[in-house]
C-alpha positions in Angstrom: 131.5 -167.6 -78.8 131.6 -164.5 -81.1 135.6 -163.8 -80.7 136.4 -167.4 -81.6 134.2 -167.8 -84.7 135.6 -164.4 -86.1 139.2 -165.1 -85.6 141.2 -165.9 -88.9 140.6 -169.1 -90.1 144.2 -170.4 -90.8 144.8 -171.7 -94.1 145.0 -175.2 -95.5 148.8 -175.9 -95.1 148.5 -174.5 -91.5 145.8 -176.8 -90.6 147.9 -180.3 -90.2 150.4 -178.9 -87.7 147.1 -178.1 -85.7 146.1 -181.8 -86.8 149.4 -183.4 -85.2 149.1 -180.8 -82.4 145.8 -182.3 -81.3 146.3 -185.8 -81.6 149.5 -185.6 -79.7 147.5 -183.9 -76.6 144.3 -186.3 -76.7 147.2 -188.8 -76.8 148.2 -187.9 -73.8 145.3 -187.3 -71.8 143.9 -190.2 -72.9 146.7 -192.3 -71.5 145.6 -190.4 -68.0 141.8 -190.6 -68.2 142.4 -194.4 -69.1 144.4 -195.0 -65.9 141.2 -193.1 -64.3 138.2 -194.8 -65.2 140.1 -198.1 -65.4 142.2 -198.7 -62.2 138.5 -197.7 -60.6 136.2 -199.8 -62.6 138.2 -202.7 -62.4 137.0 -203.2 -58.6 133.7 -201.3 -58.9 131.5 -204.5 -58.6 133.7 -206.1 -56.3 133.3 -202.7 -53.8 129.5 -202.8 -54.7 129.0 -206.2 -53.9 131.3 -205.8 -50.3 128.8 -202.9 -49.4 125.6 -204.1 -50.6 125.6 -207.9 -51.9 126.1 -209.3 -56.0 123.1 -208.6 -56.8 123.5 -204.9 -56.6 126.9 -205.0 -58.1 125.7 -204.8 -61.2 123.6 -202.0 -60.5 126.6 -200.1 -59.1 128.7 -200.9 -62.3 125.5 -199.2 -64.5 125.4 -196.1 -62.3 128.8 -195.3 -63.6 127.3 -196.3 -67.2 124.7 -194.4 -66.6 126.4 -191.4 -65.7 128.6 -191.3 -68.8 125.4 -191.4 -70.5 123.4 -188.3 -68.2 126.9 -186.5 -68.5 126.9 -186.8 -72.2 123.9 -184.2 -72.7 125.5 -181.0 -70.9 129.3 -182.1 -72.0 127.7 -181.9 -75.7 126.1 -178.4 -74.8 129.2 -177.0 -73.7 131.3 -178.4 -76.7 128.4 -177.4 -79.3 128.9 -173.5 -77.6 132.2 -173.3 -76.1 134.5 -176.2 -77.6 135.9 -179.6 -77.1 138.2 -178.2 -74.5 136.2 -177.0 -71.7 133.7 -179.4 -72.3 135.9 -182.3 -72.1 137.6 -180.5 -68.9 134.1 -180.2 -67.2 133.7 -183.9 -68.1 136.9 -185.3 -66.1 136.2 -183.0 -63.1 132.9 -184.3 -62.5 134.2 -188.0 -62.8 137.1 -187.2 -60.0 134.4 -185.6 -57.8 133.0 -188.7 -58.4 135.7 -190.8 -57.3 136.3 -188.5 -53.8 132.2 -189.4 -53.1 132.9 -193.4 -53.6 136.0 -193.2 -51.4 133.5 -191.5 -48.6 130.7 -194.2 -49.1 133.2 -197.2 -48.9 134.4 -195.6 -45.1 130.7 -194.9 -44.4 129.3 -197.9 -46.0 126.7 -195.8 -47.4 124.6 -197.5 -50.5 122.7 -194.3 -51.5 126.4 -192.2 -51.6 127.7 -195.0 -53.4 125.6 -195.1 -56.5 126.1 -191.2 -56.6 129.5 -191.4 -56.8 129.5 -193.8 -59.2 127.6 -192.2 -61.1 129.5 -188.9 -61.2 132.4 -191.1 -61.7 131.1 -191.7 -65.2 132.5 -188.4 -65.9 135.7 -190.0 -66.8 134.0 -192.1 -69.4 132.1 -189.5 -71.0 135.7 -187.5 -71.2 137.0 -190.3 -72.9 134.7 -191.1 -75.5 134.1 -187.8 -76.1 137.8 -187.6 -77.4 137.9 -189.2 -79.9 135.4 -187.0 -81.7 138.0 -184.1 -81.2 140.6 -186.2 -83.4 137.8 -185.8 -86.6 137.2 -182.4 -86.4 140.2 -181.4 -88.8 140.7 -185.0 -90.0 141.7 -185.5 -93.7 138.1 -188.0 -95.0 140.8 -190.6 -96.1 141.9 -190.8 -92.6 139.6 -190.2 -89.8 139.1 -193.8 -88.9 142.7 -194.3 -88.6 143.1 -190.8 -86.2 140.0 -191.6 -84.2 141.4 -195.2 -83.9 144.7 -193.7 -82.6 142.6 -191.6 -80.0 140.9 -194.8 -79.0 144.5 -196.8 -78.8 145.9 -194.5 -76.5 143.8 -195.2 -73.6 145.6 -198.7 -73.7 148.8 -197.6 -71.9 146.8 -196.1 -69.1 144.0 -198.9 -69.1 145.7 -202.1 -69.9 148.5 -201.4 -66.8 145.8 -199.9 -64.3 143.9 -203.2 -63.2 147.4 -204.7 -62.2 147.9 -201.8 -60.2 144.7 -202.0 -58.1 145.7 -204.2 -55.5 149.1 -202.4 -55.0 146.9 -198.7 -54.6 144.9 -200.4 -52.4 147.5 -201.5 -50.2 149.1 -198.0 -50.5 146.1 -195.9 -49.4 145.1 -198.5 -46.6 148.1 -197.4 -45.0 146.3 -194.0 -45.1 143.3 -195.3 -43.3 141.2 -195.6 -46.6 139.1 -198.5 -46.4 139.7 -201.5 -48.1 138.8 -201.3 -52.5 138.8 -197.8 -52.2 142.2 -196.7 -52.9 141.9 -197.4 -56.3 139.5 -194.5 -56.6 141.3 -192.2 -54.8 144.1 -193.0 -57.4 141.1 -192.5 -60.0 140.5 -188.9 -58.5 144.4 -187.4 -58.9 144.2 -188.9 -62.8 140.9 -187.1 -63.8 142.1 -184.0 -62.1 145.7 -184.0 -64.0 143.8 -185.0 -67.3 141.1 -181.8 -66.7 144.2 -179.6 -66.6 146.1 -180.7 -69.2 143.5 -180.3 -71.2 142.1 -176.7 -70.3 146.5 -175.4 -70.2 147.0 -176.9 -73.6 144.2 -178.2 -75.9 144.9 -174.4 -78.3 143.5 -174.2 -80.6 140.1 -175.5 -80.1 139.7 -177.9 -83.1 136.0 -177.7 -83.6 135.9 -174.6 -83.2 138.7 -174.2 -85.5 137.1 -176.4 -88.2 133.7 -174.0 -87.8 136.2 -171.2 -88.7 137.8 -173.3 -91.8 133.9 -174.3 -93.2 132.9 -170.5 -92.9 136.1 -169.6 -94.4 135.1 -171.9 -97.4 131.4 -170.3 -97.4 133.2 -166.6 -98.2 136.1 -168.3 -100.8 133.1 -169.4 -102.6 131.2 -166.0 -102.6 134.2 -164.0 -103.4 135.4 -166.2 -106.6 132.4 -165.9 -108.4 130.1 -168.8 -107.1 127.2 -169.0 -105.1 127.2 -171.0 -101.8 124.3 -173.0 -101.4 123.8 -174.5 -98.5 123.7 -178.7 -98.1 123.4 -180.4 -95.1 124.3 -184.3 -97.4 127.5 -185.7 -95.7 129.0 -186.2 -99.3 129.2 -182.8 -100.1 130.4 -181.6 -97.3 133.3 -184.4 -97.6 133.7 -183.1 -100.6 134.4 -179.6 -99.8 136.8 -180.7 -96.7 139.1 -182.6 -98.9 139.0 -179.9 -101.6 140.3 -177.5 -98.7 142.6 -180.1 -97.7 143.9 -180.7 -101.0 144.4 -176.5 -101.5 142.2 -177.4 -104.5 140.9 -173.4 -106.0 137.4 -172.9 -105.6 135.5 -173.3 -108.7 132.9 -170.7 -110.0 129.7 -171.7 -109.9 127.1 -173.3 -107.5 129.4 -174.9 -105.0 128.4 -177.4 -102.0 128.9 -175.1 -98.7 129.4 -176.8 -95.2 126.7 -176.4 -93.0 127.0 -173.2 -91.2 128.3 -173.4 -87.3 126.1 -175.0 -85.0 123.5 -172.7 -82.6 122.2 -173.0 -80.0 119.2 -174.9 -80.7 120.8 -177.3 -82.4 120.7 -180.0 -80.0 120.0 -183.4 -79.2 116.1 -183.2 -80.5 117.6 -181.5 -84.1 120.5 -183.9 -83.9 117.7 -187.0 -83.8 115.8 -185.4 -86.4 118.3 -185.7 -88.7 119.9 -189.3 -87.7 116.5 -190.6 -87.7 116.4 -189.7 -92.1 119.6 -191.0 -92.4 120.2 -195.1 -92.8 124.2 -195.1 -92.4 123.8 -192.3 -88.9 121.6 -194.9 -87.5 123.9 -198.0 -88.5 126.3 -195.9 -87.0 124.7 -195.4 -83.6 123.5 -198.9 -83.6 126.9 -200.6 -83.7 128.7 -198.2 -81.1 125.5 -198.7 -78.5 125.3 -202.8 -79.1 128.6 -203.3 -78.9 128.8 -201.3 -75.9 126.2 -203.0 -74.2 127.4 -206.6 -75.0 130.7 -205.6 -73.8 129.5 -204.0 -70.0 126.8 -207.2 -69.6 129.8 -209.7 -70.1 132.9 -207.8 -68.3 130.5 -206.3 -65.9 130.2 -209.9 -63.9 133.7 -211.6 -65.2 135.0 -210.1 -61.8 132.2 -212.1 -59.5 132.3 -215.1 -61.9 136.1 -215.2 -60.9 135.3 -215.2 -57.4 133.3 -218.0 -57.2 136.2 -220.3 -57.5 139.1 -218.2 -56.6 139.8 -217.6 -52.7 139.5 -214.2 -51.9 142.8 -213.4 -51.2 143.8 -214.7 -54.9 140.6 -212.9 -56.9 142.4 -209.5 -57.0 145.3 -209.9 -59.3 143.4 -212.6 -61.6 140.7 -209.8 -62.4 143.8 -207.4 -63.3 145.3 -210.1 -65.4 141.8 -210.9 -67.1 140.7 -207.4 -67.2 143.9 -206.1 -68.5 143.8 -208.2 -71.5 140.6 -207.5 -72.0 141.2 -203.4 -72.2 143.8 -204.7 -74.5 141.4 -206.6 -77.1 139.7 -203.1 -77.0 142.4 -201.0 -77.4 145.5 -202.2 -78.5 144.9 -203.2 -82.2 142.3 -199.9 -82.7 144.7 -198.8 -85.0 144.7 -201.7 -87.4 140.9 -201.6 -86.8 141.1 -197.7 -87.7 142.9 -198.7 -91.0 140.8 -201.5 -92.1 137.3 -199.0 -91.8 139.0 -196.8 -94.3 140.2 -199.4 -96.6 137.9 -201.8 -96.3 134.7 -199.5 -95.7 132.8 -199.1 -92.3 130.0 -201.2 -93.0 132.3 -204.6 -93.6 134.0 -203.6 -90.1 131.1 -203.2 -88.5 130.3 -207.2 -89.6 133.2 -208.1 -88.2 132.8 -206.8 -85.0 129.6 -208.3 -84.7 131.4 -211.9 -85.5 133.9 -211.2 -83.3 131.2 -210.4 -80.3 129.4 -213.5 -81.1 132.4 -216.1 -80.5 133.0 -214.1 -77.6 130.2 -214.7 -76.2 130.2 -218.5 -76.9 134.2 -218.5 -75.9 133.6 -217.5 -72.5 130.2 -218.6 -71.6 131.4 -222.2 -72.4 134.6 -222.1 -70.4 133.4 -223.2 -67.1 136.3 -222.8 -64.3 139.1 -222.7 -66.7 140.5 -219.0 -66.8 142.7 -219.0 -69.6 139.3 -220.2 -71.6 137.9 -217.1 -70.0 140.5 -214.6 -70.9 140.6 -215.8 -74.3 136.8 -214.9 -74.5 137.2 -211.6 -72.9 140.2 -210.5 -75.5 137.3 -211.4 -78.4 134.9 -209.7 -76.6 137.4 -206.3 -76.7 137.7 -206.5 -80.3 134.1 -206.8 -81.1 133.5 -203.5 -79.4 136.6 -201.9 -80.8 135.6 -202.9 -84.1 131.6 -201.6 -84.0 133.0 -198.6 -81.7 135.8 -197.1 -84.4 133.9 -198.1 -87.5 130.4 -197.0 -86.3 132.1 -193.7 -84.9 133.3 -192.9 -87.7 130.4 -193.5 -89.9 128.2 -191.5 -87.5 130.9 -188.5 -87.7 130.9 -188.3 -91.9 127.1 -189.0 -92.1 125.6 -185.9 -90.3 126.0 -182.2 -91.4 128.8 -180.0 -89.5 125.8 -178.1 -87.6 124.5 -180.8 -85.7 127.5 -183.0 -85.4 128.5 -182.1 -82.2 124.8 -182.7 -80.9 124.4 -186.3 -83.1 127.7 -187.3 -81.7 126.6 -187.0 -78.1 123.2 -188.7 -78.7 125.2 -191.4 -79.9 127.1 -191.5 -76.2 123.6 -191.4 -75.0 122.4 -194.0 -75.9 125.4 -196.5 -76.2 125.4 -195.4 -72.1 121.9 -196.2 -71.6 122.5 -199.2 -73.5 125.6 -200.3 -71.3 123.7 -199.5 -68.5 120.6 -201.7 -69.0 123.1 -204.7 -69.6 124.8 -203.2 -66.4 121.6 -203.4 -64.2 120.5 -206.4 -65.5 123.8 -208.3 -65.7 124.0 -209.0 -61.8 120.2 -210.2 -61.5 120.9 -212.8 -64.4 124.4 -213.5 -62.9 122.7 -214.3 -59.6 119.4 -216.3 -60.9 121.1 -218.2 -63.6 124.8 -217.9 -64.0 127.3 -216.8 -66.0 126.6 -218.5 -69.0 122.9 -217.4 -69.5 124.6 -214.3 -69.4 127.0 -214.5 -72.1 124.0 -216.6 -74.1 121.9 -213.6 -73.9 124.1 -210.9 -75.0 124.7 -213.0 -77.8 121.3 -212.6 -78.6 121.1 -209.0 -78.1 123.6 -208.8 -81.2 121.3 -210.0 -83.9 119.0 -207.3 -84.2 122.7 -205.0 -85.2 123.5 -208.0 -87.8 120.3 -207.8 -89.7 120.8 -203.4 -89.5 124.2 -204.1 -90.8 123.0 -206.5 -93.8 120.2 -204.3 -94.8 120.5 -202.9 -98.5 121.1 -199.7 -98.9 119.9 -197.2 -101.7 123.5 -195.1 -102.0 127.1 -195.4 -102.0 127.3 -193.0 -99.1 125.6 -194.7 -97.0 127.7 -197.6 -98.0 131.1 -196.0 -96.9 
């Protein structure tokens, strides 16, 4: 928006309080949104199995993942053109609409309405995932992974507790006349509406638009000081310029590396892909996020159904709630530690650690049989592996592409991640019915091996290594 881009850019000393305010607000909305996403997803497979059968349960879960992926495209367009605030709010609003439709589907036992509702429900996940990138817009280069991981970790507070409240939500809304297993989706709708409202009211100034103004101001400062701004799309040069601005270092005479200009309408997914495919580090970042999500969705989605095979119906919800709570704790609780390690050790070593953890998770869960504590350990390891690939991969991608296409590249990553998870969710129900849970975990482990090969592949520059 022209008015935003012509607003005077904050000086270096003003960026830190803006970033702190942004992180506090994102932290709050991630808690609310985490409750909304998790309390619904925790019973999604059970509701789908009740309406349409076990084989279709995975498809219903994958509909939410597909929805999150597809919605990343329009949400990214909104973010690119107007900033993080309206894009995140729209995603939450769509998720709220999906929650309403799922409740209606449960009341009418309509399979098409269920799938449509789950598709739109994915908007909550779109918002929660895109929020992590808003934490990077104004972050100092040596703190990017930690601040991104802080937003990821915020989801823990709501997401870990939410599955345990699923039974309470279901009982409460049953008294209102809602069908069994639909109550958690009613609560999700309320959470999404609240998160959207908080963002619309208080995410000001917008971090992405502020970062663009800072980039433009650095170019003007370089030219005014007698140097000639040399446009560059090199990620290392952009990071160096951001570090200088954050430290308050004066501009030097002579040619300087200028950050890429603010994104234009044409800087969409196609432009982002053109950049990503030429950069090994960016490709590894996208692959790490996508493969980690694929394995997590495949195993997690069918775990409630697996537990339902050897626990009575009246006992399964509390057990599912406990197991998924611990799994989600693995996903989010140690995210700040993962972020710290990513900044200290590098992006690639943490991705490799995530790969090893995912393989261990598949081995433990797949051999647990009917031993619920061992299955729980496997699910916790699954969450830890997802956290490592998500935090390190997202950070690596964000700093490996130029400013002009960064929001689109981030949206592209979430699109690929979503379709990878959707494929896993769609196939998991069929594999579960045909071959069982152990075979499902074995196939999930096999899916990790291409990422291992890509992460071990030698690279030519130090920049790619980081």
